[in-house]
C-alpha positions as CSV (number, residue, x, y, z in Angstrom):
1,X,-8.3,-1.6,-88.4
2,X,-4.9,-0.1,-89.1
3,X,-6.5,3.3,-89.3
4,X,-8.0,2.9,-85.8
5,X,-4.7,1.8,-84.3
6,X,-3.0,4.8,-85.8
7,X,-5.6,7.1,-84.6
8,X,-5.4,5.7,-81.0
9,X,-1.6,6.0,-80.9
10,X,-1.8,9.6,-82.2
11,X,-4.3,10.5,-79.5
12,X,-2.2,8.9,-76.8
13,X,0.9,10.7,-77.9
14,X,-0.8,14.0,-77.9
15,X,-2.2,13.3,-74.4
16,X,1.3,12.5,-73.1
17,X,2.7,15.6,-74.7
18,X,0.0,17.7,-73.2
19,X,0.6,16.2,-69.8
20,X,4.3,16.8,-70.0
21,X,3.7,20.4,-71.1
22,X,1.3,20.9,-68.2
23,X,3.7,19.4,-65.8
24,X,6.5,21.6,-67.0
25,X,4.3,24.6,-66.8
26,X,3.7,23.8,-63.1
27,X,7.4,24.0,-62.2
28,X,7.3,26.8,-59.6
29,X,9.6,28.2,-57.0
30,X,9.7,26.5,-53.6
31,X,11.9,26.6,-50.5
32,X,13.6,23.4,-49.4
33,X,15.6,23.1,-46.2
34,X,18.8,21.1,-46.5
35,X,21.4,19.9,-44.0
36,X,24.9,20.2,-45.3
37,X,27.5,17.9,-43.7
38,X,31.2,18.9,-44.2
39,X,33.4,15.8,-44.5
40,X,37.2,15.3,-44.9
41,X,38.2,14.6,-48.4
42,X,40.0,11.2,-48.9
43,X,39.5,10.3,-45.3
44,X,42.0,12.9,-44.1
45,X,42.2,13.1,-40.2
46,X,40.6,16.6,-39.9
47,X,38.7,18.6,-37.4
48,X,36.0,20.6,-39.2
49,X,34.1,23.2,-37.2
50,X,31.2,23.5,-37.5
51,X,30.6,20.1,-38.9
52,X,27.1,20.9,-40.3
53,X,25.2,23.8,-41.8
54,X,21.5,24.4,-42.3
55,X,20.8,25.7,-45.8
56,X,17.6,27.1,-47.2
57,X,17.5,26.7,-51.0
58,X,15.1,28.3,-53.4
59,X,14.4,25.6,-56.0
60,X,12.3,25.3,-59.1
61,X,10.5,21.9,-59.5
62,X,7.2,20.3,-60.4
63,X,4.7,20.5,-57.5
64,X,4.4,16.7,-57.7
65,X,8.1,16.4,-56.8
66,X,8.1,18.7,-53.9
67,X,7.1,16.3,-51.1
68,X,9.6,13.7,-52.2
69,X,12.4,16.3,-52.4
70,X,11.7,17.7,-49.0
71,X,11.5,14.2,-47.5
72,X,14.8,13.3,-49.1
73,X,16.5,16.5,-47.9
74,X,15.3,16.0,-44.3
75,X,16.5,12.4,-44.2
76,X,20.0,12.5,-45.8
77,X,22.4,15.4,-45.5
78,X,24.2,16.9,-48.5
79,X,27.9,15.9,-48.0
80,X,30.5,18.4,-49.1
81,X,34.1,17.4,-49.1
82,X,36.7,19.7,-47.5
83,X,40.5,19.6,-47.8
84,X,43.1,20.7,-45.3
85,X,45.2,23.7,-46.4
86,X,48.4,23.9,-44.4
87,X,48.8,27.2,-42.6
88,X,45.2,28.3,-43.5
89,X,42.8,26.8,-41.0
90,X,40.1,29.4,-41.8
91,X,38.2,28.5,-45.0
92,X,35.0,29.8,-46.7
93,X,32.9,27.3,-48.6
94,X,30.9,28.7,-51.5
95,X,27.6,26.9,-50.9
96,X,26.0,28.4,-54.0
97,X,28.6,26.9,-56.3
98,X,28.7,23.6,-54.4
99,X,24.9,23.1,-54.7
100,X,25.1,24.0,-58.4
101,X,27.5,21.2,-59.2
102,X,26.6,18.6,-56.5
103,X,25.8,15.3,-58.1
104,X,23.1,14.4,-55.5
105,X,21.3,17.7,-56.0
106,X,21.4,17.1,-59.8
107,X,19.9,13.7,-59.3
108,X,16.9,15.2,-57.6
109,X,15.9,16.8,-60.9
110,X,15.5,20.3,-59.5
111,X,16.9,23.7,-60.4
112,X,18.7,25.6,-57.6
113,X,18.1,29.3,-58.1
114,X,19.7,30.5,-54.9
115,X,20.8,29.3,-51.4
116,X,20.9,31.0,-48.1
117,X,23.5,31.4,-46.7
118,X,25.6,31.6,-49.9
119,X,28.8,30.7,-48.1
120,X,29.9,28.9,-44.9
121,X,33.0,29.9,-42.8
122,X,34.8,26.8,-41.5
123,X,37.8,26.1,-39.4
124,X,39.7,23.1,-40.8
125,X,42.6,21.6,-38.8
126,X,44.7,18.5,-39.2
127,X,44.3,16.0,-36.3
128,X,47.3,14.3,-34.8
129,X,47.3,11.2,-32.6
130,X,49.7,10.4,-29.7
131,X,50.1,7.2,-27.7
132,X,50.0,8.1,-24.0
133,X,50.2,6.2,-20.7
134,X,47.2,5.6,-18.5
135,X,47.7,6.5,-14.9
136,X,45.7,5.3,-11.9
137,X,44.4,8.0,-9.6
138,X,43.4,7.0,-6.1
139,X,41.7,8.8,-3.3
140,X,44.1,10.8,-1.1
141,X,43.5,8.6,2.0
142,X,44.0,5.3,0.1
143,X,47.4,3.6,0.2
144,X,48.2,0.7,-2.1
145,X,50.5,-2.2,-1.0
146,X,52.3,-2.0,-4.4
147,X,51.9,-0.7,-7.9
148,X,48.6,-1.4,-9.6
149,X,48.4,-3.1,-13.0
150,X,46.2,-1.7,-15.8
151,X,45.0,-3.5,-18.9
152,X,45.7,-1.8,-21.3
153,X,48.4,0.4,-20.0
154,X,48.6,2.7,-23.0
155,X,45.9,4.7,-24.8
156,X,45.7,7.3,-27.5
157,X,44.7,11.0,-27.6
158,X,43.8,12.8,-30.9
159,X,43.9,16.6,-31.0
160,X,44.2,19.4,-33.5
161,X,47.9,20.0,-34.2
162,X,47.7,23.6,-32.9
163,X,46.5,22.4,-29.5
164,X,49.3,19.9,-29.1
165,X,52.0,22.5,-28.9
166,X,51.3,23.7,-25.4
167,X,50.5,20.3,-23.7
168,X,53.1,17.8,-25.1
169,X,54.6,17.4,-21.6
170,X,51.3,16.6,-19.9
171,X,49.8,14.2,-22.3
172,X,48.3,11.2,-20.4
173,X,45.0,9.6,-19.6
174,X,43.8,8.9,-16.1
175,X,41.7,6.2,-14.5
176,X,40.1,7.4,-11.3
177,X,39.5,4.8,-8.7
178,X,36.4,6.1,-6.8
179,X,34.6,5.0,-3.7
180,X,32.2,2.9,-5.7
181,X,35.0,0.8,-7.1
182,X,36.4,0.4,-3.6
183,X,33.2,-1.1,-2.1
184,X,33.9,-4.5,-0.7
185,X,37.6,-4.3,-1.0
186,X,39.5,-6.3,1.6
187,X,42.9,-4.7,2.6
188,X,45.8,-7.0,1.8
189,X,43.8,-9.1,-0.8
190,X,44.4,-8.5,-4.5
191,X,41.3,-7.0,-6.2
192,X,40.2,-6.8,-9.8
193,X,37.9,-4.1,-11.1
194,X,36.7,-4.1,-14.7
195,X,35.2,-1.2,-16.6
196,X,37.0,1.6,-14.8
197,X,36.2,4.7,-16.7
198,X,39.1,6.5,-18.4
199,X,39.1,10.3,-18.6
200,X,41.3,13.2,-19.8
201,X,43.5,14.8,-17.2
202,X,42.4,18.1,-15.6
203,X,44.8,20.1,-17.8
204,X,42.8,19.0,-20.9
205,X,39.3,19.1,-19.5
206,X,38.6,22.4,-21.4
207,X,39.5,20.9,-24.8
208,X,36.2,19.8,-26.3
209,X,37.9,18.7,-29.5
210,X,40.1,16.0,-27.8
211,X,39.2,12.4,-28.6
212,X,40.7,9.5,-26.7
213,X,40.6,5.8,-26.1
214,X,40.1,3.3,-24.6
215,X,37.1,4.4,-22.6
216,X,37.5,1.6,-20.0
217,X,40.3,-0.3,-18.4
218,X,40.7,-3.3,-16.1
219,X,42.7,-2.6,-12.8
220,X,44.3,-5.1,-10.4
221,X,45.4,-3.6,-7.1
222,X,45.9,-4.4,-3.4
223,X,44.9,-1.9,-0.7
224,X,47.6,-1.7,2.0
225,X,46.4,-2.9,5.4
226,X,46.0,0.1,7.8
227,X,48.5,0.3,10.6
228,X,48.0,1.2,14.2
229,X,50.2,1.8,17.2
230,X,49.7,0.6,20.7
231,X,51.7,0.8,24.0
232,X,51.6,-2.3,26.1
233,X,51.9,-1.4,29.8
234,X,53.5,-4.6,31.0
235,X,55.1,-7.4,29.0
236,X,56.2,-10.5,30.9
237,X,59.7,-11.9,30.4
238,X,59.6,-15.7,29.7
239,X,62.8,-17.9,29.7
240,X,63.3,-20.1,26.7
241,X,65.8,-22.9,27.5
242,X,66.0,-26.4,26.2
243,X,64.9,-29.0,28.9
244,X,68.2,-30.8,29.1
245,X,70.0,-27.4,29.7
246,X,67.4,-26.4,32.3
247,X,68.5,-29.5,34.4
248,X,72.2,-28.3,34.2
249,X,71.8,-24.6,35.0
250,X,69.9,-22.4,37.3
251,X,68.8,-19.1,35.7
252,X,67.4,-16.3,37.7
253,X,66.0,-13.1,36.1
254,X,66.6,-9.9,38.0
255,X,63.5,-8.9,39.9
256,X,63.3,-5.5,38.2
257,X,63.5,-7.2,34.7
258,X,60.6,-9.7,35.1
259,X,58.3,-7.3,33.4
260,X,59.1,-4.9,30.5
261,X,57.2,-1.6,30.8
262,X,55.5,0.6,28.2
263,X,56.5,-1.2,25.1
264,X,55.3,0.5,21.9
265,X,54.4,-1.7,18.9
266,X,52.9,-1.0,15.4
267,X,51.3,-3.2,12.8
268,X,48.1,-4.0,10.9
269,X,45.0,-2.6,12.6
270,X,43.3,-6.0,12.9
271,X,46.4,-7.5,14.6
272,X,46.7,-4.6,17.0
273,X,43.0,-5.0,17.9
274,X,43.7,-8.7,18.8
275,X,46.5,-7.6,21.2
276,X,44.3,-4.9,22.7
277,X,41.4,-7.3,23.4
278,X,43.7,-9.9,24.9
279,X,43.2,-12.4,22.2
280,X,47.0,-12.5,21.6
281,X,49.4,-12.3,24.6
282,X,52.6,-10.5,23.9
283,X,55.7,-12.0,25.7
284,X,59.4,-11.1,25.8
285,X,61.2,-14.3,25.1
286,X,64.7,-14.7,26.6
287,X,66.3,-17.4,24.5
288,X,69.4,-18.9,26.1
289,X,71.5,-21.3,24.1
290,X,74.3,-23.6,25.4
291,X,77.0,-20.9,24.7
292,X,75.1,-18.3,26.7
293,X,74.8,-20.6,29.7
294,X,78.3,-21.7,29.5
295,X,79.6,-18.1,29.5
296,X,77.1,-17.2,32.2
297,X,76.0,-14.1,30.4
298,X,75.0,-11.3,32.9
299,X,72.3,-9.9,30.5
300,X,70.7,-10.5,27.2
301,X,68.3,-8.8,24.8
302,X,64.8,-10.4,24.7
303,X,62.7,-11.0,21.6
304,X,59.0,-10.0,21.5
305,X,56.5,-12.7,20.5
306,X,54.2,-10.8,18.2
307,X,51.6,-11.6,15.5
308,X,52.6,-11.5,11.8
309,X,53.2,-8.0,10.6
310,X,53.5,-6.4,14.1
311,X,56.9,-4.9,15.0
312,X,58.3,-3.2,18.1
313,X,58.8,0.6,18.0
314,X,60.4,0.9,21.5
315,X,64.0,-0.2,22.0
316,X,63.9,-3.2,24.3
317,X,66.1,-3.2,27.4
318,X,68.7,-5.8,28.3
319,X,67.4,-8.3,30.8
320,X,69.8,-8.9,33.7
321,X,70.5,-12.6,34.6
322,X,72.2,-14.8,37.1
323,X,73.3,-18.1,35.7
324,X,74.7,-20.9,38.0
325,X,75.7,-24.3,36.9
326,X,74.4,-27.0,39.1
327,X,76.8,-29.5,40.7
328,X,76.5,-33.0,39.5
329,X,75.0,-35.4,42.0
330,X,76.9,-38.7,42.3
331,X,74.9,-41.7,41.7
332,X,73.8,-43.8,44.7
333,X,75.6,-47.2,45.0
C-alpha cells in the first residue's frame, strides 16, 4: 500500500515538473500596449503636459498569461510619479528604466525586454492658486437700479506660475447675465437667478491650463425701470386754498396763466404711458397758505401733480395772481 502511494506521488511530481518546464518553454515574446499616466509625487500641485503616454512594450511571458496581461494593461494605466524641479520645467522620463523597476509591472510576472518610446519629454510646472473677485457682466443696454449681489462673491483661479506673471492685474472671474436669465424679469422688482455660469475673462480665454471655481453663482439684481420723456401741451392751473380762507379772500389767476404750455416731464415708461393715454391728469397746483393771502402775493410758483417717479424737466413759470380780501358783512339784527 505504501509502495503504491509513493509511486503515485512520484508520478504526480514528475507531471507537475514536466508541466512547469513546458510552460516555461512557451514563454515567448509578445507586444503589449500600456497607457502611462504621469502623476505628481506627494500630491504636489503640478501641471504635467502631456499627462499620458501610449507605450508599446515587448514582453516575454507565458502564452496563457497574455490575455490577462493585455486586459489589465488596457483597463488600468501605469502610474509614474513626477517631481517638480525649480527652474527646469522641461524633463525627460526614462520609460525603459521606469518599466524595469515598476512594482505593478513586476507583479504581472512578465519580463520587459524593451519599450517604445524609450523616453517621454514632459513639461512640469508648479501650479499656484489665487483668490479673485467674481464680476457680474450685463448686456450693454441693461441698466440696474443698484449693485447686484453675488453668492459667492469670491472664487479661485489656478494657473502655472509662469503664466501668472503677465496677468496678475487682470485676475478675476466673470458671471455673464444673458438674455435667457433676463426672461420674465420685471423692472423695479428684485430678481434672483440661480446657477449663473461663471467663466474666465476674455484676457484668459486662450489659457487652456487655467482652472477655476466656482462654476455657478447665485445673483440678486433689480433692473432699473426705463425712463421716457413727454411734453404736455397744456397743463391747467388749479387753486388750492383751504375752504375757510376761500370765504375770506377772492383770488383771481391772470388769464394768460390759467394754462401752462409745453411742460416737459420724464419718468418711468409705464407712468409716462398713463399720462399720454389720459389715465392720469397732470395739474399745476397753486397752493396758497394764510401768509400768502395776507401778503397778497402778486405771483407764485405752482407745483405739478405727477405720478410717483415722474419729475418735471421744464422750468415752471410764476403764475400771476390778484388777491383781494373780502369785506366782512355785518350780521342782520
